[in-house]
N, C-alpha and C positions, 0 to 999 in steps of 0.2 A: 788205431787211434792215437793220434800224439796227445801227451799230456804237457799243459803249460800253464804258466802262472795267470795269465790273460786269455781267457778262450773265448771264441767269437760268438756263444751264446748269448743273445741278448738278455735273456733271462738271469743268467749269472751274472751280467752287468750290471741288472737291476739289484741284484742281493750284492753285489760288492758295493754300490754306493749306500743302501739301506743299512749294510752291516759294517762299514770300514771300520769300525769300533773295535771289530772283533777281530782286526788283521794284524794288530800291533805284534812285532816279532817277540817271540820267547827263546831267552840263549839259557836257562839254565835245567838241567836234567834231573827228572823224577818220574820215573814210570816203572814198569811192570807188566807181564803177562803171562801165562801159562805155557810157555815154549816146552817142547819135549826135553831138551838139552838143558833145558834150567836157565840158559845164558842169555834167554831173551831175543827177541826178533832183530836182524838186521836191518841197517837204516839205509836205506836210498837216495840217491837225489833224482831230481825230475829227468834229468839226460840219462842217467841208469835206466828207468823204468822206459822211457822213451825208445831204448835199445834194449828192450826185452827182458829184463832184470826178474818182471813178476809173471809178464803173460807177451806173445808175442805182437808184434805191432807192426805197421806199414814201413816204420824205419828198418826195424831188427830183421825182419823177414820177407818184405819186399811187397809188391801190390798184393800177391796171394796169401797174406801172412794168416787169412783166416783157415787156410788147411795146413797152417802147421802144427804138430804136435803139444806144441806150448800153447795152443791158443785153447778157450780164452786165457788159461794161465790160473795163478792163485789168487784167492779170494783173501787179504789182508789189509789190516786196518793201521794208519796212523803211523808209517815208518819214514814219510817223506823229513829229509834234515834240511831241505832248503823249500820249504812251503810257504805260503801266505799268512801262515803263524809261526814261521821260523819251524824249529824241530817239532815235528805232530808227536813224538814218543810225551812231551811236555803238552799234552791236552786238557789240560785243568788248568784255571787261571780264574782270579777275583780281582774285584776293582769295587770302589764306592759309587754307591747310587741314593739318590734324592728324591724322597717321596714329596710331591709339592701338595698343596691343599686340594687340587680337585682331581688327586685319586692317581694322577698319570707320574712318571718316573722322569729323573733327569739324570743325566751323567756321561751318557753317550756321544762323544765329541771326536772328533779326527785325531786330537792330543792323546786320548786317553791310552794309558799305556796297561794291558793286565798283568798282573802279579802273578807271575809263574809256581811260583814255589812257596814265597813268605808273603804277608800282609798286615801290617800293625793296625789292631781295630781301635776303634775310638765309642765311648759310651753312646749308645741309642743310635748308632748309624746305622744305615743300611747297605749293605752288601750284594752284588750279583756275582754269582760263581757260574762259568762256564765251561762247557764239556764240548769238546770239537770230534766230529765223527765222520772220518774219509775213508771210504773203502779205494783205496790205490789203485786195483787193478786199472789199467786204461780203456778197457774194452766193454764199458758202458752196461746198456741192458744184455750184454751177453754174458756177464761174471756179475750176477746179481748175490749179494750177502742175504742170506736167509734168516729169518727170526731174529732179528737184531734188537737187543734191549740195550737200553742205557739206565744209569742210577748213581744216585749220590748217596753216600755214608755220612751223615753229620753225628757225630758223637755229643752225649748229652752232657758228658763228665770234660770239665777242664784239666788238662795235664799240668799239673803241679810243678812236677821235676822241669819238665820242657817251657812251662810258662805258655802253653797254644793249646788249639783245639785243631787238629788235623782233619779235614775235608777230604774224603776221596769219590773219587768218580770211577766209574766201571764201564765199558763196553762189552756185550756179549753178540757171538753170532756162531749160529750150528754149521755151517761149512765152512766157516773162516780159519786159518790156521796162519798165529795160534787163534783159540776160540774164545778166550778171555783177554781182556787187557785193562789195568787202572793204572790212576793215576793222582796224585793229591798237590792239595794245595793250604800252606799253615796259615790261620787266623792265631796272631802272638799278641800277647797282651802281658804287663807286670802285675795286672791288676786281673783276679780270677773273674772268669765271666761265661756266660753261656749262648749259644746263637740259637736262636727263634727262627723256624722256618716259617715266613710267607704263604699261607695257606692259598692256593691256585694260582701261583706264581711260577710255577712247570711253565717253558715255552720253548716250541720247537721251531725253527727257523731255517728253511730252506726254497730250493726254487719251486718244487712243486707245492704241494698241500701248506707248506710252511710259509709261503710266501706272505709278508705281512706279518708273520707270526700266529702260531696255532698253538692255544692252551693244551697244556698235559695233566694228566690224572696225577694226584699229590703222590701215587705210589710211584714217582719218580724219585722220592727219598724212600731209601731202600727199605724195603718191608719183606714179607715171606712171600710176597709177588715176585720178587727177585726185579723191579723195576717195572719199565713201560715197554712197549712197542715203539719202535718210531718208525717210519717208510718215509719215501717220495710222492707216491702217488696217493698213500694210504697209510694206515697205521697198521701195517702187516709186516713190521717186520723185513720188508724187503728193500734193499740198499744197491742201485746199480754202483760201478764203478766209474772211475774219474771226477775230477774238480766241478763238475755240474751238478753233481748229486751229494757234494757236500752237506752235512746238518751243522748246525749248532742249538745246543740243547743250555738254557739256563735256568737256573732258580733262582730266589732272593731270601737273603737271611737278615736278621737283626741282631747286633751285638749288644748283650744286656749285662753289664759290671754286676757283680755279685758284691756288692759293698757290705762293711760291716757297718751300716746302719740302716735303720728301715724308716719309711715315711708313707704315711696313707692318708688320705684325703675324703671325708666322705660329709654329706650333705643329710637334712631334713625339715620337713616345715615348720617354721616356728612355733612352738606348743605343741608339739608331737614329741614321742619319746625315742623311736627308731633310727638309727643313724643307717645310710645305705649310701652306695656308689652312685645310683641315679634315683631322681623324684619327679615327679608331675607337679605343677603349678600351674599358676595363672598371672597376668599380670595384677600387683598391687599386693600379691601375697611377700611374706618377708619368709626368707630361708637362712639356715644355720647351718654353718661349716665348721667340721670338726678337724683339725690337721695334729696328725700325732705323730712323734718323734721318738726313735729308742735306739740307743746305743747297743750294740749286739756283739760290740768287740771285746777284747779283754784290756785295752787301752783307754787312757782318759781321752776325749774329745772335746777341744779346746775351740770357742770361738763359731758355736755352731749360728749357723742364720739361715733365714727362712723368709722366702720372699712369695707372696700370691699375687696371681696375676687375673684380675678380673676383666673377663668379656663384657662386651657392651651388652644392654641391656639387664643387665644386674647391678645395680649401685649400692655401695659399700655404705653401711650405716656408719659414721664418724663417730670414734669413740668406743665401739664395740668390742673390742679384741679383748679377749682375757688370757692370759697367761697361768697354767697350773703345772707346778714340779716339784721337788723336793723341798726348794726356797719358798715357794710359793704353794702351799699343800690347799689351800682353801678357794685358791684363784683368784689373782690379780688383775684387776682392769688396767689397760695401757691407752692414756691417753691421747698419746701421739699417734698416727696412722701411718706408720714405717712398714708395716705388715705390705700393704699393697700401693706403697709408692717406690723408696729406695731399698727395702727391706728390714728385718730387724733381727738383730743379734740376740739369742735368747741365753746366752752363757755357755759354761763347761759340764761335761756330762762325764760323769765317770763309768766304768763297765756296768752294763744293763739298766742304766738310769733310762728315763723318758721325760717328756713334756706333752703338754697339750693346749693347744691354741683353739678359740672358739672365736668368731665374730658373726655378724649377721648383714644380709644384704636384704634389698628389695628389688622384685622382680618389675620391669618397667619396660615401656614400649619406646626404646630410641629408633630403632630401624628394623624391627620384628618383619619378617615376610609371612605373606600368608602361607596357611597349612602349619606343618609341624616345625619347630624350631628347637634346636638344641644347643644350651647354653654349658659351656666346657670351662670349667673354672680348674686354672692349674696353678699348683705350688712346686716350689724349688726349695730343697735343704742342701745348702752347702757345708764341710766340712774338711778344712785343709784343702782346700783346691779341688775336691771331690764334690760334683751335684749330681743330685738326681731328683727325677719329677715324680710326681703325680697328679690325679685328676679327682673330678666330682663331676656329675651334669646335672641340672635342670631342664628337663623335657616341658614345655608348653604349646599351643595350640595357638594360633591365630585365627580367626573366620575369616573368610575372603569376603569382599566389599558384596559380591552379588549374592551371596548367601545371605547376609542382613536385611539386604533390599528386600528378598522372597521371602524371609521370615516376616519382616515387620508387614510385607503386602498380604500374608495370608493371616497373619495374626487378626488382624482389624475386621477382616469379614468373619473369623470366629467369635470373637467378643461378642460381635452386634448380633450375630446370630443366637451367641447364648444368651445375649441380654434380652433377646426377642422370644425367645422359648421360656425365658423366667416370668415375663410379662404375660405371655398368652396363659401360664400356668396361673401366675397369680389371679388372673382374670376368670377363669374358668372356675377354679377353687370359690372366688367370691359370688361368682353366678348361683353356684349351685347352693351355697348356705343363703340366698337372699329370699 
């Protein structure tokens, strides 16, 4: 079987269109494996593999190549130097992606370039990490890799010295030589941060069961289980050789900067005592929000600014904002409504200093949908160009029109029946005593 960048397989053609974003070349090398000599597996070009470097082919051994002692040959992953992704030894890469309001993801375009070794992160942004798995043997289903597992290792701690978090990807196969492969991509930032794994984001894409994408278990993030089995016809660890059976495994993470100040947004029904992240309310209720800022660094923070973004169906009560801090220990009312318009500067704060802002809003029906509605109130705090956000939620239920009609329709006969029963009871009582 001849191996080439463009196969005649229709299914591979479909995958090439669907995953064109995955094929951007990677030119920087960062890889490893458990080769016996410790020097790492060799690199092969497509031409070398077609000429029998891994296993006999019709080009290397003629028409009867399947009778060659070099058939089907060696099972080996990710050695090709001129592959569709560039060098397959650099098989882990990352790029930014965007979470849309409808829950879908955006970011895969023909111009997307995978960062093969380094990517600089921004606070709050999402990133997709890709791991490429290709059994390089050219002899298809006669050269199947067994018990093939993949996994990612996402460290919890920021590397202060190197100012990064290094994410590693792993491939393991019981009958491959080498049997273990690894590569990495560095997430870099001058500001300490951590990577938050997005649950249920593991995805397998190939021309078989992964055509269109197959969700993988969260065990794809390396645990004691050693990752997850992948496969072509089933999640059984079996990967035939050649491009047609290549696999792309991806997970998503979010970069969260570990700032030296904190912000918390909470809410409660007006007149109650307990603050919470989420409450239930109804139209006409008044709700109170509490915003808490604290300087957790050893330095003075100047020009702290706060802005609240009110969602539709929550109406700010003008003049209800109160600021409490060391300069205003009893809490002073702020007449202007900058907090919910252009933003409010609340002053300068030394190490450990904090501030509390409260304000009131009314739950209204501007465009509530029938059924359950979640109103998310976001607050932003900025210090010297650094911004973090937090939220609090108000949940309310709007009865469907049909429910109201049925309720009224049923309520009237019930009232009539109760009145009739009362009259009959009264008349019976009167008759007994006449």
